[in-house]
DRENLO-251072 format. One record per residue (C-alpha): residue in three letters; x, y negated, z. Coordinates in Angstrom, 1 decimal, m for minus. Example, Ala and Ser with C-alpha at 12.3 -4.5 7.8 and 13.67 -1.06 7.14 Angstrom:
! residues 2
['ALA' [12.3 4.5 7.8]];
['SER' [13.7 1.1 7.1]];
This chain:
! residues 344
['UNK' [0.0 0.0 0.0]];
['UNK' [2.6 m2.5 m1.0]];
['UNK' [1.3 m3.9 m4.3]];
['UNK' [0.0 m7.4 m4.3]];
['UNK' [m2.8 m8.5 m6.6]];
['UNK' [m1.7 m9.9 m9.9]];
['UNK' [m0.2 m13.4 m9.5]];
['UNK' [m0.2 m13.2 m5.7]];
['UNK' [2.6 m12.6 m3.2]];
['UNK' [2.3 m10.6 0.0]];
['UNK' [2.3 m12.7 3.2]];
['UNK' [1.7 m10.0 5.7]];
['UNK' [2.4 m6.2 5.5]];
['UNK' [1.4 m4.0 8.4]];
['UNK' [2.9 m0.5 8.4]];
['UNK' [2.1 2.4 10.6]];
['UNK' [0.8 0.1 13.4]];
['UNK' [0.0 1.9 16.7]];
['UNK' [m1.2 0.7 20.0]];
['UNK' [m1.7 3.2 22.7]];
['UNK' [m2.9 2.4 26.3]];
['UNK' [m1.9 4.8 29.0]];
['UNK' [m4.5 6.5 31.2]];
['UNK' [m3.2 6.6 34.8]];
['UNK' [m4.7 8.5 37.7]];
['UNK' [m3.8 9.5 41.2]];
['UNK' [m1.9 7.9 44.0]];
['UNK' [1.3 7.7 42.0]];
['UNK' [m0.6 6.4 38.9]];
['UNK' [0.7 9.2 36.7]];
['UNK' [0.0 8.9 33.0]];
['UNK' [m2.4 11.7 32.1]];
['UNK' [m3.4 10.6 28.7]];
['UNK' [m3.5 7.9 26.0]];
['UNK' [m6.2 5.7 24.5]];
['UNK' [m5.3 5.5 20.9]];
['UNK' [m6.8 2.1 20.2]];
['UNK' [m4.9 1.6 17.0]];
['UNK' [m3.5 4.7 15.3]];
['UNK' [m1.3 4.4 12.3]];
['UNK' [m2.9 1.4 10.6]];
['UNK' [m1.4 0.1 7.3]];
['UNK' [m2.6 m2.8 5.2]];
['UNK' [m1.2 m5.8 3.4]];
['UNK' [m2.5 m9.4 3.1]];
['UNK' [m1.8 m11.6 0.1]];
['UNK' [m1.0 m15.3 0.4]];
['UNK' [m4.1 m17.4 0.2]];
['UNK' [m6.7 m14.6 0.5]];
['UNK' [m9.1 m13.3 3.1]];
['UNK' [m8.9 m9.7 4.3]];
['UNK' [m11.8 m8.6 6.6]];
['UNK' [m11.4 m5.8 9.2]];
['UNK' [m14.9 m4.3 9.8]];
['UNK' [m16.3 m1.4 11.8]];
['UNK' [m18.3 m0.6 14.9]];
['UNK' [m17.5 m2.1 18.3]];
['UNK' [m14.5 m0.4 19.9]];
['UNK' [m12.9 0.8 16.6]];
['UNK' [m9.7 m1.2 17.2]];
['UNK' [m10.3 m4.3 15.1]];
['UNK' [m9.5 m6.9 17.7]];
['UNK' [m6.5 m4.9 19.1]];
['UNK' [m5.1 m4.7 15.6]];
['UNK' [m5.5 m8.5 15.2]];
['UNK' [m3.8 m9.1 18.5]];
['UNK' [m0.9 m6.8 17.6]];
['UNK' [m0.5 m8.8 14.4]];
['UNK' [m0.1 m11.9 16.5]];
['UNK' [1.9 m10.0 19.1]];
['UNK' [m0.5 m11.1 21.8]];
['UNK' [m0.1 m7.5 22.7]];
['UNK' [3.1 m5.5 21.9]];
['UNK' [2.5 m2.6 19.5]];
['UNK' [3.5 0.9 20.6]];
['UNK' [5.0 1.6 17.2]];
['UNK' [4.9 0.3 13.6]];
['UNK' [5.9 m2.8 11.7]];
['UNK' [4.2 m6.2 11.3]];
['UNK' [6.2 m7.8 8.5]];
['UNK' [5.7 m11.5 7.9]];
['UNK' [7.3 m13.2 4.9]];
['UNK' [9.0 m16.3 6.1]];
['UNK' [10.7 m18.5 3.5]];
['UNK' [12.1 m15.5 1.6]];
['UNK' [13.0 m13.7 4.9]];
['UNK' [11.1 m10.7 6.1]];
['UNK' [10.5 m10.8 9.9]];
['UNK' [9.1 m7.9 11.9]];
['UNK' [6.7 m9.7 14.4]];
['UNK' [6.5 m6.4 16.4]];
['UNK' [10.2 m6.4 17.3]];
['UNK' [11.4 m10.0 16.8]];
['UNK' [13.2 m11.3 19.9]];
['UNK' [11.2 m13.5 22.2]];
['UNK' [13.5 m16.4 21.5]];
['UNK' [12.4 m16.3 17.8]];
['UNK' [8.7 m15.5 18.6]];
['UNK' [7.9 m19.1 19.6]];
['UNK' [8.7 m20.5 16.2]];
['UNK' [6.7 m17.7 14.5]];
['UNK' [3.6 m18.6 16.6]];
['UNK' [3.5 m21.9 14.7]];
['UNK' [2.8 m19.9 11.6]];
['UNK' [0.2 m17.6 13.0]];
['UNK' [m2.8 m18.9 15.0]];
['UNK' [m6.1 m17.5 16.2]];
['UNK' [m9.8 m18.5 16.2]];
['UNK' [m11.5 m16.8 19.1]];
['UNK' [m14.9 m15.2 19.1]];
['UNK' [m16.6 m17.1 22.0]];
['UNK' [m16.6 m20.9 21.5]];
['UNK' [m17.8 m21.3 25.1]];
['UNK' [m15.1 m19.4 27.0]];
['UNK' [m12.2 m20.1 24.7]];
['UNK' [m12.1 m23.9 25.6]];
['UNK' [m10.9 m25.2 29.0]];
['UNK' [m13.9 m27.1 30.5]];
['UNK' [m11.5 m29.4 32.4]];
['UNK' [m9.7 m30.6 29.3]];
['UNK' [m10.9 m33.2 26.8]];
['UNK' [m10.8 m32.6 23.0]];
['UNK' [m7.6 m34.7 22.9]];
['UNK' [m5.9 m32.3 25.3]];
['UNK' [m7.4 m29.1 23.8]];
['UNK' [m6.5 m29.8 20.1]];
['UNK' [m3.3 m31.5 21.1]];
['UNK' [m2.1 m28.7 23.4]];
['UNK' [m0.4 m26.6 20.6]];
['UNK' [1.5 m29.8 19.6]];
['UNK' [2.6 m30.4 23.1]];
['UNK' [3.7 m26.8 23.8]];
['UNK' [5.8 m26.8 20.6]];
['UNK' [7.2 m30.2 21.2]];
['UNK' [5.8 m31.8 18.0]];
['UNK' [5.8 m35.6 17.9]];
['UNK' [5.4 m38.2 20.6]];
['UNK' [2.2 m39.1 22.4]];
['UNK' [0.9 m41.4 19.7]];
['UNK' [1.8 m39.0 16.9]];
['UNK' [0.0 m36.2 18.7]];
['UNK' [m3.1 m38.4 19.2]];
['UNK' [m3.0 m39.3 15.5]];
['UNK' [m2.8 m35.6 14.6]];
['UNK' [m5.8 m34.8 16.8]];
['UNK' [m7.8 m37.5 15.1]];
['UNK' [m6.9 m36.1 11.7]];
['UNK' [m7.9 m32.5 12.7]];
['UNK' [m11.2 m33.6 14.2]];
['UNK' [m12.1 m35.4 10.9]];
['UNK' [m10.9 m32.3 9.0]];
['UNK' [m13.4 m30.0 10.8]];
['UNK' [m16.3 m32.5 10.6]];
['UNK' [m16.2 m34.1 14.1]];
['UNK' [m15.9 m37.8 14.8]];
['UNK' [m12.6 m39.0 16.3]];
['UNK' [m14.3 m40.9 19.1]];
['UNK' [m15.4 m37.5 20.5]];
['UNK' [m11.8 m36.8 21.6]];
['UNK' [m12.3 m38.2 25.1]];
['UNK' [m15.3 m35.9 25.7]];
['UNK' [m15.3 m32.5 27.4]];
['UNK' [m16.5 m29.2 25.8]];
['UNK' [m19.8 m29.1 27.8]];
['UNK' [m21.0 m32.1 25.7]];
['UNK' [m21.0 m30.1 22.5]];
['UNK' [m23.1 m27.4 20.9]];
['UNK' [m21.8 m23.9 20.1]];
['UNK' [m21.1 m24.7 16.4]];
['UNK' [m19.3 m27.9 17.4]];
['UNK' [m17.2 m26.0 19.9]];
['UNK' [m16.2 m23.5 17.3]];
['UNK' [m15.1 m26.5 15.1]];
['UNK' [m13.0 m27.6 18.0]];
['UNK' [m11.4 m24.2 18.2]];
['UNK' [m10.7 m24.3 14.4]];
['UNK' [m9.1 m27.7 14.8]];
['UNK' [m6.9 m26.4 17.6]];
['UNK' [m5.9 m23.4 15.5]];
['UNK' [m4.9 m25.6 12.5]];
['UNK' [m3.1 m28.3 14.4]];
['UNK' [0.3 m26.7 13.7]];
['UNK' [m0.3 m26.1 10.0]];
['UNK' [m0.2 m22.3 10.3]];
['UNK' [0.1 m20.0 7.2]];
['UNK' [m1.9 m17.2 8.7]];
['UNK' [m5.1 m17.6 10.7]];
['UNK' [m6.6 m14.6 12.6]];
['UNK' [m10.4 m15.1 13.0]];
['UNK' [m11.8 m12.7 15.6]];
['UNK' [m15.5 m12.6 14.9]];
['UNK' [m15.7 m16.4 14.9]];
['UNK' [m19.4 m16.7 14.0]];
['UNK' [m20.9 m13.7 15.9]];
['UNK' [m21.9 m15.9 18.9]];
['UNK' [m23.6 m18.6 16.7]];
['UNK' [m27.1 m19.0 15.3]];
['UNK' [m27.5 m17.9 11.7]];
['UNK' [m27.8 m21.4 10.2]];
['UNK' [m24.7 m22.5 12.2]];
['UNK' [m22.8 m19.3 11.0]];
['UNK' [m23.3 m20.4 7.4]];
['UNK' [m21.9 m23.9 8.2]];
['UNK' [m18.8 m22.5 9.9]];
['UNK' [m18.2 m19.9 7.1]];
['UNK' [m18.4 m22.7 4.5]];
['UNK' [m16.0 m24.8 6.6]];
['UNK' [m13.5 m22.0 6.7]];
['UNK' [m13.7 m21.5 2.9]];
['UNK' [m13.3 m25.2 2.3]];
['UNK' [m10.3 m25.4 4.6]];
['UNK' [m8.7 m22.4 2.9]];
['UNK' [m9.0 m24.0 m0.5]];
['UNK' [m7.7 m27.4 0.9]];
['UNK' [m4.8 m26.1 3.0]];
['UNK' [m3.9 m22.8 1.2]];
['UNK' [m4.7 m20.7 4.3]];
['UNK' [m4.6 m16.9 4.6]];
['UNK' [m7.2 m15.3 6.8]];
['UNK' [m7.3 m12.0 8.6]];
['UNK' [m11.1 m12.0 9.4]];
['UNK' [m12.4 m9.6 12.1]];
['UNK' [m16.1 m8.9 11.9]];
['UNK' [m18.8 m6.2 12.2]];
['UNK' [m21.5 m8.0 10.1]];
['UNK' [m21.1 m7.0 6.5]];
['UNK' [m23.4 m9.8 5.3]];
['UNK' [m20.8 m12.3 6.7]];
['UNK' [m17.9 m10.3 5.3]];
['UNK' [m19.1 m10.3 1.7]];
['UNK' [m19.5 m14.0 1.8]];
['UNK' [m15.9 m14.9 2.9]];
['UNK' [m13.5 m12.1 1.9]];
['UNK' [m11.7 m11.0 m1.2]];
['UNK' [m10.9 m7.6 0.3]];
['UNK' [m12.3 m5.4 3.1]];
['UNK' [m10.7 m2.8 5.3]];
['UNK' [m13.1 m0.5 7.1]];
['UNK' [m11.9 0.9 10.5]];
['UNK' [m13.1 3.9 12.4]];
['UNK' [m11.7 4.9 15.8]];
['UNK' [m8.4 3.2 15.4]];
['UNK' [m7.7 4.1 11.8]];
['UNK' [m8.5 2.4 8.4]];
['UNK' [m10.7 4.8 6.4]];
['UNK' [m11.2 2.6 3.3]];
['UNK' [m9.9 m0.7 1.9]];
['UNK' [m10.9 m2.3 m1.4]];
['UNK' [m11.9 m5.5 m3.1]];
['UNK' [m15.1 m6.7 m1.6]];
['UNK' [m17.3 m6.4 m4.7]];
['UNK' [m16.0 m3.0 m5.5]];
['UNK' [m16.5 m1.7 m1.9]];
['UNK' [m20.1 m3.0 m1.8]];
['UNK' [m21.0 m1.5 m5.2]];
['UNK' [m19.0 1.8 m5.0]];
['UNK' [m17.9 2.9 m1.5]];
['UNK' [m15.8 6.1 m1.4]];
['UNK' [m15.9 7.0 2.3]];
['UNK' [m19.1 8.3 4.0]];
['UNK' [m18.6 5.9 6.9]];
['UNK' [m18.5 2.9 4.6]];
['UNK' [m21.7 4.2 2.9]];
['UNK' [m23.4 4.3 6.3]];
['UNK' [m22.3 0.8 7.2]];
['UNK' [m23.6 m0.6 3.9]];
['UNK' [m26.9 1.1 4.3]];
['UNK' [m27.5 m1.2 7.3]];
['UNK' [m26.9 m4.4 5.3]];
['UNK' [m30.2 m6.5 5.1]];
['UNK' [m31.6 m6.9 1.6]];
['UNK' [m34.1 m9.7 1.0]];
['UNK' [m36.1 m7.9 m1.7]];
['UNK' [m38.0 m5.0 m0.1]];
['UNK' [m38.2 m3.2 m3.4]];
['UNK' [m34.5 m2.8 m3.5]];
['UNK' [m34.1 m1.5 0.0]];
['UNK' [m33.0 2.1 0.4]];
['UNK' [m33.3 4.3 3.4]];
['UNK' [m30.8 3.5 6.1]];
['UNK' [m28.3 6.2 6.9]];
['UNK' [m28.6 7.0 10.6]];
['UNK' [m25.4 8.6 11.9]];
['UNK' [m25.8 11.4 14.3]];
['UNK' [m23.7 11.9 17.4]];
['UNK' [m21.5 9.5 19.3]];
['UNK' [m18.4 7.6 18.1]];
['UNK' [m15.3 9.6 18.8]];
['UNK' [m13.5 8.9 22.0]];
['UNK' [m10.1 7.3 21.2]];
['UNK' [m8.7 9.1 24.3]];
['UNK' [m9.8 12.5 23.0]];
['UNK' [m10.1 12.3 19.2]];
['UNK' [m11.4 15.3 17.3]];
['UNK' [m9.0 17.4 15.2]];
['UNK' [m8.8 16.7 11.5]];
['UNK' [m10.8 13.7 10.2]];
['UNK' [m12.1 11.6 13.2]];
['UNK' [m15.4 11.1 11.4]];
['UNK' [m16.2 14.7 10.6]];
['UNK' [m18.5 15.3 13.6]];
['UNK' [m20.9 12.6 12.2]];
['UNK' [m20.4 13.2 8.5]];
['UNK' [m23.0 15.1 6.5]];
['UNK' [m20.5 15.8 3.8]];
['UNK' [m17.9 17.4 6.1]];
['UNK' [m16.4 20.7 5.1]];
['UNK' [m13.9 23.1 6.8]];
['UNK' [m10.9 21.1 5.6]];
['UNK' [m12.3 18.0 7.2]];
['UNK' [m12.3 19.7 10.6]];
['UNK' [m8.8 21.1 10.3]];
['UNK' [m6.7 18.5 8.5]];
['UNK' [m6.4 14.8 8.9]];
['UNK' [m6.8 13.0 5.6]];
['UNK' [m4.2 10.4 4.5]];
['UNK' [m5.0 7.0 3.1]];
['UNK' [m4.4 7.2 m0.6]];
['UNK' [m5.0 5.0 m3.6]];
['UNK' [m7.8 6.5 m5.8]];
['UNK' [m8.3 3.4 m8.0]];
['UNK' [m6.3 0.1 m8.4]];
['UNK' [m6.2 m1.6 m4.9]];
['UNK' [m8.8 0.9 m3.6]];
['UNK' [m7.5 3.1 m0.8]];
['UNK' [m9.5 5.8 0.9]];
['UNK' [m8.8 8.3 3.7]];
['UNK' [m11.2 11.2 2.8]];
['UNK' [m10.6 14.7 1.5]];
['UNK' [m13.7 14.5 m0.7]];
['UNK' [m13.4 10.9 m1.9]];
['UNK' [m12.9 11.8 m5.6]];
['UNK' [m15.9 14.2 m5.8]];
['UNK' [m18.6 12.4 m3.8]];
['UNK' [m21.0 9.9 m5.3]];
['UNK' [m22.0 7.5 m2.5]];
['UNK' [m24.6 4.8 m2.4]];
['UNK' [m23.5 1.2 m2.4]];
['UNK' [m25.2 m2.2 m2.4]];
['UNK' [m25.2 m4.5 m5.4]];
['UNK' [m23.4 m7.8 m4.4]];
['UNK' [m26.2 m9.9 m5.9]];
['UNK' [m28.8 m8.4 m3.6]];
['UNK' [m27.1 m9.2 m0.3]];
């Protein structure tokens, strides 16, 4: 999975990423097992595009995003960031170098209410990254805050106010302004619209697209709502129990999924025209426990297409069409139901 789209260069390449959390018990807190939150994840992200990570709650999307930023340290694997012709492994780079890398990678958080300090004004919140990284003097930082507030559609005179004075959508705009204050190249958006009303979601998504065009941003977008994903992303990676099971260009994934789990997710996408609605696929059984994953394909206990090989051997993520990768033994023989992009 190293080939960039035609005319694009790879900004981020994640290889074999793993994050295991130990399970400790007893008086001596002995490690008795591992929670495999992220288990051998590989993907690439081209400069200027949006890649969405989707899947059910608990599948490892946010942990993957935090490993990319090194907010948590990966257990294994590489997070390769292209930095002015130099390839840096974020997963292992010394802490002395990590501070400068953080200027290039920023995060927009899910909850616009808890991610802002209620005791800080907008001037302090948006200007904090500039202060931490020693950018400019007091006046220059204030001017930058004014610029960022205008960029996200907020009035500069608001900068003396506190977060409680703003609505949820306005607070998320503040969070976006804070993330962009340092001119990052990569922005990780962790379900940035899931806590907002539908009409406000559309406004924030359109703002993110506008900023991407204006500033040349690259997004790693974490979401579980496929209706949101199809609006903002060029490519989609589907995760299940810590692993990526399918990744493809958005339109192709929606029209022609190759993994049964992707098919099930797409069947839940709301379609306005009732004549075009198909029966929803209801998955049986529970999501696999990342501390005790089933042998073979993790999805096989819930998959109606599973065969003996699915229960015995773990599939590998392989390219079955240009830029379309699937981890399924039967991907080439199954004919799965998709959703036409024009109907969602």
